matplotlib code that plots the C-alpha trace (Angstrom):
import matplotlib.pyplot as plt

x = [43.3, 40.0, 36.9, 33.3, 31.8, 28.4, 25.4, 23.8, 20.9, 19.0, 18.2, 15.0, 12.0, 8.4, 5.5, 1.9, -0.2, -1.6, 1.9, 2.6, -0.6, -0.8, -3.7, -5.1, -4.9, -8.2, -8.0, -8.9, -12.1, -12.9, -12.4, -14.7, -17.3, -17.6, -17.6, -20.4, -23.5, -24.9, -24.1, -26.5, -29.4, -28.3, -28.5, -25.0, -25.2, -22.7, -22.8, -21.5, -20.1, -18.1, -18.2, -14.7, -11.5, -10.7, -13.6, -14.5, -13.6, -16.1, -17.9, -16.7, -13.1, -14.1, -16.1, -13.1, -10.8, -13.2, -13.8, -10.1, -9.1, -11.7, -10.6, -6.9, -7.1, -6.3, -8.1]
y = [7.0, 6.4, 8.2, 7.7, 10.4, 11.5, 11.2, 14.4, 15.1, 17.1, 14.0, 13.3, 14.9, 14.6, 14.6, 13.6, 11.5, 14.7, 15.6, 12.1, 11.7, 13.8, 16.2, 14.3, 10.8, 8.9, 8.0, 11.6, 11.3, 8.1, 9.6, 12.5, 10.2, 8.0, 10.9, 12.8, 10.6, 9.6, 5.9, 5.2, 6.4, 4.1, 1.1, 0.8, -0.2, -0.3, -3.7, -3.9, -7.4, -7.0, -4.3, -4.9, -4.3, -1.9, -0.1, -1.0, 1.0, 3.3, 1.7, 4.5, 3.2, -0.3, 1.0, 3.1, 0.1, -2.1, 0.5, 1.1, -2.5, -3.8, -2.0, -2.4, -6.1, -6.0, -8.5]
z = [30.3, 28.5, 29.7, 29.2, 27.0, 28.2, 25.8, 24.5, 26.8, 24.2, 22.2, 24.2, 22.7, 23.9, 21.4, 21.1, 18.8, 17.3, 16.0, 14.8, 12.7, 9.6, 9.1, 6.0, 7.6, 7.4, 11.0, 11.9, 9.8, 11.6, 15.0, 14.2, 12.6, 15.7, 18.1, 16.4, 16.9, 20.3, 20.3, 23.2, 21.1, 18.3, 20.6, 22.0, 25.7, 28.5, 30.1, 33.6, 34.0, 37.3, 39.9, 41.2, 39.2, 36.4, 34.8, 31.2, 28.2, 26.5, 23.5, 21.2, 21.6, 20.5, 17.6, 16.4, 16.7, 14.8, 12.0, 11.6, 11.7, 9.2, 6.1, 7.0, 7.5, 11.2, 13.5]

ax = plt.figure().add_subplot(projection="3d")
ax.plot(x, y, z, "-o")
ax.set_aspect("equal")
plt.show()
């Protein structure tokens, strides 16, 4: 009689983005570059459009996405 062979349970591994991104990747420089200055002193403002619903993302996240996407041709 055929039986189902169970899958190996040790195949699941957990990791983080810190492990997946190499130490010399330019995205690490970009992250440190955006985090260093105070963006609110440079004129970035948080605009509250709606009070209800999910809160908006921090402006540094959008700046990081823009600065990463521009040289890589990602819109």
